[in-house]
Backbone bond lengths (Angstrom), bond angles and torsions (degrees), N, CA, C in turn:
res aa  C-N    CA-C-N  psi(-1)  N-CA   C-N-CA  omega(-1)  CA-C   N-CA-C  phi
1 X - - - 1.447 - - 1.521 107.85 -
2 X 1.322 117.72 132.68 1.461 120.43 179.32 1.520 110.20 -63.38
3 X 1.333 115.22 155.40 1.459 120.99 -175.23 1.526 111.74 -59.88
4 X 1.344 119.63 -37.77 1.461 121.11 -178.65 1.528 110.90 -65.25
5 X 1.340 117.46 -35.19 1.465 120.31 177.47 1.530 110.49 -72.17
6 X 1.356 117.51 -34.08 1.453 120.62 177.24 1.523 110.03 -63.84
7 X 1.340 115.81 -43.43 1.464 120.58 179.23 1.519 109.50 -63.84
8 X 1.347 117.29 -43.91 1.465 121.18 178.93 1.528 110.49 -62.74
9 X 1.325 118.07 -44.65 1.463 121.79 178.59 1.523 110.44 -61.76
10 X 1.337 117.04 -43.28 1.462 121.24 178.30 1.527 110.10 -62.04
11 X 1.324 116.67 -43.34 1.464 120.75 179.91 1.525 110.72 -62.39
12 X 1.319 117.75 -41.86 1.459 121.10 178.95 1.527 111.25 -63.94
13 X 1.325 116.75 -41.97 1.468 120.36 177.72 1.529 109.96 -63.93
14 X 1.330 117.48 -42.86 1.461 121.31 179.87 1.528 110.80 -63.27
15 X 1.331 117.12 -43.73 1.466 120.52 178.65 1.530 109.93 -64.25
16 X 1.342 116.59 -43.06 1.460 120.45 178.14 1.521 111.78 -60.19
17 X 1.325 117.07 -42.55 1.470 121.30 178.74 1.522 110.78 -64.57
18 X 1.342 116.01 -40.90 1.462 119.78 178.94 1.526 110.86 -64.65
19 X 1.341 117.93 -41.51 1.457 121.24 178.33 1.527 111.25 -65.24
20 X 1.341 116.68 -40.58 1.458 120.68 177.52 1.528 110.80 -62.68
21 X 1.331 116.55 -44.88 1.465 120.68 179.52 1.528 110.47 -62.47
22 X 1.330 117.56 -42.11 1.459 121.00 178.99 1.525 110.21 -64.17
23 X 1.323 116.80 -40.92 1.460 121.14 178.59 1.525 110.81 -63.31
24 X 1.344 116.79 -43.91 1.461 120.69 179.71 1.521 110.53 -65.07
25 X 1.326 117.30 -39.12 1.464 120.65 178.38 1.525 109.89 -63.42
26 X 1.351 116.65 -39.74 1.459 120.80 176.97 1.513 111.19 -62.83
27 X 1.341 117.12 -41.71 1.463 120.83 177.29 1.515 110.97 -64.14
28 X 1.334 117.33 -39.59 1.457 121.11 178.70 1.521 109.90 -63.51
29 X 1.343 116.81 -45.76 1.461 119.19 178.52 1.522 110.06 -62.46
30 X 1.338 117.78 -41.68 1.458 121.29 179.48 1.528 111.09 -63.46
31 X 1.331 117.46 -32.47 1.469 120.29 -177.57 1.515 112.06 -74.43
32 X 1.324 118.75 -10.59 1.465 120.58 179.35 1.521 111.59 -109.07
33 X 1.321 117.46 20.29 1.466 120.91 175.53 1.517 109.81 -91.64
34 X 1.322 116.34 162.23 1.461 120.95 174.46 1.506 112.61 64.79
35 X 1.329 115.51 -136.29 1.462 120.83 -177.02 1.513 111.67 -59.64
36 X 1.346 117.23 -35.57 1.462 120.20 179.87 1.527 111.39 -60.28
37 X 1.318 116.37 -34.16 1.468 120.27 -176.23 1.526 111.44 -61.04
38 X 1.349 117.76 -37.86 1.467 120.47 178.85 1.525 110.76 -63.10
39 X 1.322 116.71 -41.83 1.467 121.17 179.84 1.517 109.73 -64.84
40 X 1.319 117.10 -44.86 1.463 121.18 -179.30 1.528 110.24 -62.08
41 X 1.333 117.78 -37.85 1.471 121.31 177.24 1.525 110.93 -63.15
42 X 1.337 115.94 -42.75 1.473 119.56 179.04 1.520 109.84 -63.13
43 X 1.326 117.02 -45.79 1.468 120.10 179.20 1.525 110.57 -59.20
44 X 1.339 116.75 -44.54 1.472 120.46 179.90 1.524 111.28 -63.24
45 X 1.328 117.70 -33.79 1.467 120.95 -177.43 1.524 112.53 -70.50
46 X 1.323 117.43 -14.76 1.466 120.47 -177.16 1.520 113.91 -80.05
47 X 1.316 117.64 -18.95 1.459 120.12 -175.72 1.514 113.19 -59.72
48 X 1.329 116.28 138.79 1.460 120.97 175.57 1.514 112.63 136.72
49 X 1.325 113.99 -173.87 1.464 121.91 178.06 1.524 107.94 -103.36
50 X 1.315 116.07 134.78 1.452 122.76 -174.79 1.532 110.10 -127.42
51 X 1.321 116.43 152.27 1.467 120.79 172.25 1.518 107.89 -141.52
52 X 1.327 115.03 151.71 1.452 119.36 -178.73 1.507 110.64 170.32
53 X 1.337 116.03 -132.93 1.464 119.59 -175.76 1.517 111.15 -142.26
54 X 1.320 113.04 155.35 1.456 122.53 172.32 1.533 105.40 -122.56
55 X 1.331 116.58 118.89 1.459 121.49 -179.52 1.522 108.68 -109.66
56 X 1.317 116.19 121.09 1.462 122.18 -179.73 1.521 108.07 -99.47
57 X 1.324 115.65 126.68 1.462 121.71 -179.91 1.518 107.65 -127.73
58 X 1.314 116.55 109.66 1.466 122.33 179.08 1.521 107.53 -118.14
59 X 1.325 117.32 142.24 1.468 119.41 177.91 1.535 111.09 -54.61
60 X 1.323 115.41 133.46 1.450 120.66 177.84 1.521 114.61 82.06
61 X 1.338 118.09 1.78 1.471 121.66 -179.74 1.524 109.56 -123.19
62 X 1.320 114.83 149.60 1.467 118.88 172.37 1.529 108.49 -69.52
63 X 1.315 117.02 142.83 1.470 121.53 178.66 1.523 109.62 -61.81
64 X 1.335 116.46 139.15 1.468 122.25 176.60 1.514 108.10 -113.26
65 X 1.339 116.70 115.83 1.460 120.66 175.74 1.516 108.47 -101.20
66 X 1.337 115.82 123.78 1.458 122.03 -175.07 1.522 110.41 -122.49
67 X 1.336 118.29 135.61 1.464 118.76 172.50 1.524 109.32 -64.57
68 X 1.343 116.54 141.74 1.461 120.60 -177.43 1.525 110.56 -143.72
69 X 1.325 115.09 155.22 1.464 121.46 173.67 1.525 107.89 -129.56
70 X 1.315 114.66 156.50 1.460 119.83 -179.39 1.520 109.45 -149.92
71 X 1.309 115.38 142.01 1.461 122.06 172.10 1.517 107.13 -121.13
72 X 1.344 115.53 127.02 1.456 121.52 179.57 1.522 107.70 -120.17
73 X 1.329 116.08 128.40 1.465 120.70 178.24 1.522 109.61 -120.28
74 X 1.325 114.51 145.22 1.462 120.51 175.68 1.519 108.46 -81.01
75 X 1.325 115.00 142.09 1.463 122.00 172.98 1.525 104.47 -120.91
76 X 1.328 116.40 92.28 1.457 120.39 -173.60 1.517 109.93 69.71
77 X 1.337 116.33 -157.28 1.462 121.51 -178.03 1.523 113.76 -89.01
78 X 1.318 117.61 -17.56 1.458 120.17 -169.77 1.523 114.96 -110.43
79 X 1.334 119.60 -3.75 1.460 121.00 -171.02 1.517 111.94 -136.59
80 X 1.333 115.36 150.84 1.460 122.11 169.38 1.531 108.51 -132.55
81 X 1.313 115.17 152.27 1.471 121.93 172.18 1.518 106.55 -125.89
82 X 1.318 115.79 136.79 1.458 121.47 -173.57 1.518 110.10 -129.62
83 X 1.326 115.46 139.97 1.465 121.48 172.44 1.518 108.16 -124.29
84 X 1.331 115.88 117.48 1.454 123.48 -178.86 1.525 108.02 -108.66
85 X 1.327 116.37 135.38 1.468 121.68 -178.59 1.527 110.53 -132.00
86 X 1.323 115.69 141.46 1.458 122.04 170.43 1.527 107.46 -160.85
87 X 1.314 115.98 -180.00 1.456 120.30 174.56 1.518 107.02 -111.16
88 X 1.331 116.59 125.10 1.454 122.36 -176.02 1.525 108.86 -123.49
89 X 1.325 116.13 118.70 1.466 121.97 -179.44 1.531 111.42 53.74
90 X 1.328 116.52 42.22 1.456 121.89 176.72 1.515 115.35 78.51
91 X 1.331 117.55 7.02 1.470 121.09 -179.02 1.523 109.84 -127.25
92 X 1.317 116.65 149.32 1.468 119.01 176.55 1.534 110.39 -65.08
93 X 1.322 115.34 136.83 1.460 121.85 175.90 1.524 107.85 -118.87
94 X 1.321 116.45 135.27 1.461 122.31 -178.93 1.523 108.15 -135.90
95 X 1.324 116.74 126.58 1.466 122.04 174.74 1.518 108.36 -121.83
96 X 1.320 116.12 139.57 1.469 122.06 179.28 1.526 107.78 -121.99
97 X 1.323 116.05 121.53 1.458 122.62 179.21 1.520 109.09 -113.74
98 X 1.321 117.08 144.09 1.460 123.33 166.03 1.523 105.30 -123.32
99 X 1.328 116.58 129.84 1.458 121.75 -179.07 1.513 108.08 -134.81
100 X 1.335 116.69 135.91 1.452 118.87 179.56 1.507 113.25 -161.60
101 X 1.323 114.31 173.03 1.454 122.81 -178.82 1.517 109.48 -105.84
102 X 1.326 116.05 119.23 1.453 122.50 175.22 1.525 106.59 -88.81
103 X 1.335 116.64 101.65 1.467 120.76 -174.26 1.520 112.57 -74.46
104 X 1.320 118.22 -13.54 1.468 120.95 175.98 1.530 109.46 -79.95
105 X 1.339 116.87 -51.45 1.461 121.06 -179.20 1.531 112.75 -86.17
106 X 1.341 116.95 -5.24 1.469 122.60 177.80 1.528 111.77 56.59
107 X 1.331 115.00 51.22 1.455 119.13 176.62 1.520 109.59 -152.15
108 X 1.318 114.42 159.16 1.453 120.06 172.25 1.520 108.21 -79.25
109 X 1.316 116.38 143.41 1.456 122.56 175.64 1.519 108.09 -134.51
110 X 1.320 115.84 154.10 1.450 118.25 -179.70 1.516 112.01 -164.24
111 X 1.318 113.99 169.74 1.463 121.53 174.63 1.519 108.33 -138.48
112 X 1.330 114.18 157.79 1.465 120.10 175.35 1.511 108.39 -144.74
113 X 1.311 115.35 135.74 1.459 122.28 167.76 1.524 106.34 -131.70
114 X 1.318 115.74 151.13 1.461 118.12 175.99 1.517 109.77 -147.42
115 X 1.311 114.60 169.65 1.462 120.43 -172.60 1.526 113.65 -74.12
116 X 1.325 119.62 -4.82 1.464 121.73 178.32 1.527 113.41 -110.08
117 X 1.319 117.59 -21.22 1.467 120.66 -175.45 1.518 111.04 -92.35
118 X 1.341 117.41 139.00 1.453 120.21 -178.97 1.533 114.13 -84.28
119 X 1.343 117.85 -2.35 1.457 118.79 -178.36 1.527 111.95 -137.21
120 X 1.312 114.09 162.19 1.465 122.40 174.48 1.529 107.78 -80.12
121 X 1.320 116.76 140.43 1.453 121.37 175.14 1.520 108.12 -107.64
122 X 1.339 116.82 123.26 1.463 122.56 176.30 1.526 107.62 -102.05
123 X 1.344 116.04 135.49 1.458 121.15 -174.09 1.522 110.83 -126.99
124 X 1.318 115.43 154.64 1.459 123.03 171.81 1.513 107.17 -134.01
125 X 1.332 115.95 151.43 1.446 116.62 -179.22 1.506 114.13 -166.59
126 X 1.322 112.94 -171.41 1.457 121.66 -177.31 1.520 109.16 -135.71
127 X 1.328 114.48 164.30 1.456 121.06 170.92 1.517 107.07 -107.84
128 X 1.321 116.77 122.24 1.458 122.76 177.87 1.528 107.29 -92.28
129 X 1.342 116.28 101.59 1.457 121.56 -176.48 1.517 113.80 -64.39
130 X 1.340 117.70 -33.91 1.463 120.57 179.33 1.519 111.27 -67.58
131 X 1.323 116.48 -45.82 1.467 121.51 -179.95 1.527 112.26 -84.44
132 X 1.342 116.17 -11.30 1.464 122.23 -173.87 1.529 109.76 52.66
133 X 1.359 114.24 55.56 1.460 120.74 -175.66 1.521 110.85 -136.43
134 X 1.322 115.48 141.32 1.455 122.36 170.28 1.523 106.25 -89.26
135 X 1.339 116.98 130.08 1.462 121.66 -179.81 1.527 108.39 -123.86
136 X 1.330 116.07 112.49 1.466 122.27 -177.36 1.524 109.82 -113.22
137 X 1.351 115.18 144.68 1.476 121.83 178.83 1.531 109.81 -130.95
138 X 1.339 115.99 153.68 1.458 121.65 177.87 1.521 109.36 -159.74
139 X 1.313 115.59 170.01 1.458 122.94 170.65 1.519 105.36 -126.78
140 X 1.326 116.69 132.53 1.460 120.48 -178.63 1.523 110.06 -133.40
141 X 1.301 115.07 156.44 1.457 121.63 176.53 1.527 108.54 -83.16
142 X 1.312 115.34 140.40 1.462 120.01 176.75 1.523 107.05 -74.30
143 X 1.348 118.84 126.51 1.471 120.69 -177.33 1.528 112.06 -52.34
144 X 1.346 115.02 131.00 1.453 121.38 177.81 1.521 114.77 82.17
145 X 1.350 117.15 -0.23 1.461 119.88 -179.73 1.524 109.50 -134.38
146 X 1.334 116.47 173.70 1.464 119.84 -179.34 1.527 112.61 -99.24
147 X 1.333 118.22 -13.43 1.457 119.91 179.96 1.531 110.98 -68.55
148 X 1.311 113.87 154.05 1.466 119.62 175.25 1.523 108.68 -114.32
149 X 1.307 114.52 158.97 1.459 120.91 178.72 1.530 107.91 -139.82
150 X 1.345 117.34 136.47 1.459 118.81 176.15 1.525 110.02 -75.70
151 X 1.307 115.44 150.20 1.453 121.22 176.90 1.510 109.93 -139.98
152 X 1.310 115.72 166.47 1.462 120.42 176.10 1.520 109.41 -157.79
153 X 1.331 114.75 160.81 1.456 119.58 166.65 1.507 109.55 -138.96
154 X 1.315 114.45 152.18 1.456 123.43 173.37 1.520 106.66 -117.24
155 X 1.326 116.22 129.57 1.463 122.34 -179.51 1.517 108.46 -119.17
156 X 1.331 116.01 123.54 1.459 121.56 176.14 1.522 108.51 -120.90
157 X 1.328 115.18 120.42 1.462 122.01 178.42 1.518 107.71 -103.52
158 X 1.317 116.50 128.96 1.461 121.96 177.45 1.521 108.00 -131.03
159 X 1.337 115.70 92.13 1.462 120.13 -179.37 1.514 111.46 63.40
160 X 1.323 116.04 -115.58 1.462 120.97 -177.59 1.526 112.90 -98.96
161 X 1.328 117.40 22.74 1.465 121.44 174.93 1.525 108.93 -135.26
162 X 1.311 114.96 155.29 1.461 118.88 170.55 1.520 109.48 -147.50
163 X 1.327 114.72 155.14 1.461 122.88 174.65 1.522 106.79 -129.55
164 X 1.322 116.34 129.67 1.457 122.99 177.29 1.530 106.83 -122.45
165 X 1.336 116.63 119.66 1.463 121.82 -179.49 1.531 109.58 -111.62
166 X 1.336 115.63 128.05 1.461 123.07 -179.01 1.527 110.15 -104.36
167 X 1.338 115.26 144.41 1.458 122.26 179.36 1.521 109.17 -136.26
168 X 1.338 115.77 151.80 1.463 122.31 176.88 1.524 107.82 -126.35
169 X 1.339 116.25 143.92 1.455 120.72 -177.45 1.525 109.69 89.53
170 X 1.311 115.90 -172.22 1.459 119.35 176.84 1.512 109.82 -153.13
171 X 1.322 115.57 160.15 1.458 120.56 -179.48 1.515 111.83 60.01
172 X 1.329 115.81 -137.13 1.462 121.40 -177.41 1.525 112.66 -65.86
173 X 1.346 117.92 -21.45 1.472 120.31 -178.62 1.533 112.69 -92.82
174 X 1.342 117.71 3.01 1.473 120.00 179.99 1.526 110.37 -70.54
175 X 1.348 115.44 135.96 1.465 121.14 177.93 1.526 109.13 -132.68
176 X 1.347 116.52 143.36 1.470 118.91 174.39 1.524 109.48 -70.22
177 X 1.336 117.22 139.97 1.465 120.44 -178.27 1.521 113.44 -121.31
178 X 1.338 116.68 -26.12 1.462 117.90 -176.45 1.524 109.24 -161.72
179 X 1.330 114.30 150.26 1.461 121.02 174.43 1.526 107.19 -136.16
180 X 1.325 115.98 128.72 1.465 121.55 175.32 1.522 106.44 -112.38
181 X 1.327 116.03 123.30 1.469 121.81 177.84 1.528 107.10 -119.93
182 X 1.314 116.41 122.33 1.453 120.03 -176.36 1.528 112.15 -131.05
183 X 1.322 113.57 152.44 1.464 122.26 173.68 1.519 107.50 -127.99
184 X 1.323 114.66 135.89 1.473 119.36 -179.56 1.523 109.54 -64.97
185 X 1.329 115.82 133.78 1.461 120.87 175.41 1.526 107.73 -73.91
186 X 1.314 116.27 128.09 1.458 121.22 179.31 1.518 107.88 -109.78
187 X 1.313 115.05 127.16 1.474 118.73 -177.95 1.493 111.33 -111.19
């Protein structure tokens, strides 16, 4: 192919790529309008370094309140990744959360792994605009057994503080299992 045709072909590919990128950016902006925009704002507000406590409440056990820290980073406009650390029963505990907005299915999705659980937890949820709360649900296997149990958490962000409450079971058998209370570190 002569050099002038190579340059023309390259220019056409470059223009096509630029148009595709502009189109995708337009779709991304369109996906954060309306109800989606509130969710994206909440996700963006989570970024930063946090400190506070993780309180574990299990039936038949005294509540354990543990100092905890967390770092949450934004991954684009639709996702966050979180690393939570504390010391649990004399050992380091680490939990990693990913939370984001699936603009195609119009729902929150997330995952969690931690240093005590043998499996990944996949979650789905909604944003309650009236309560200004993220509500996530999942089903997980009880460690060491084959039964599964439903779980959920409610996350309420208020400026530079948040409270996340975890529950296990459902209906009349639902019990609170953990509460994370954090305040953004201000430097």
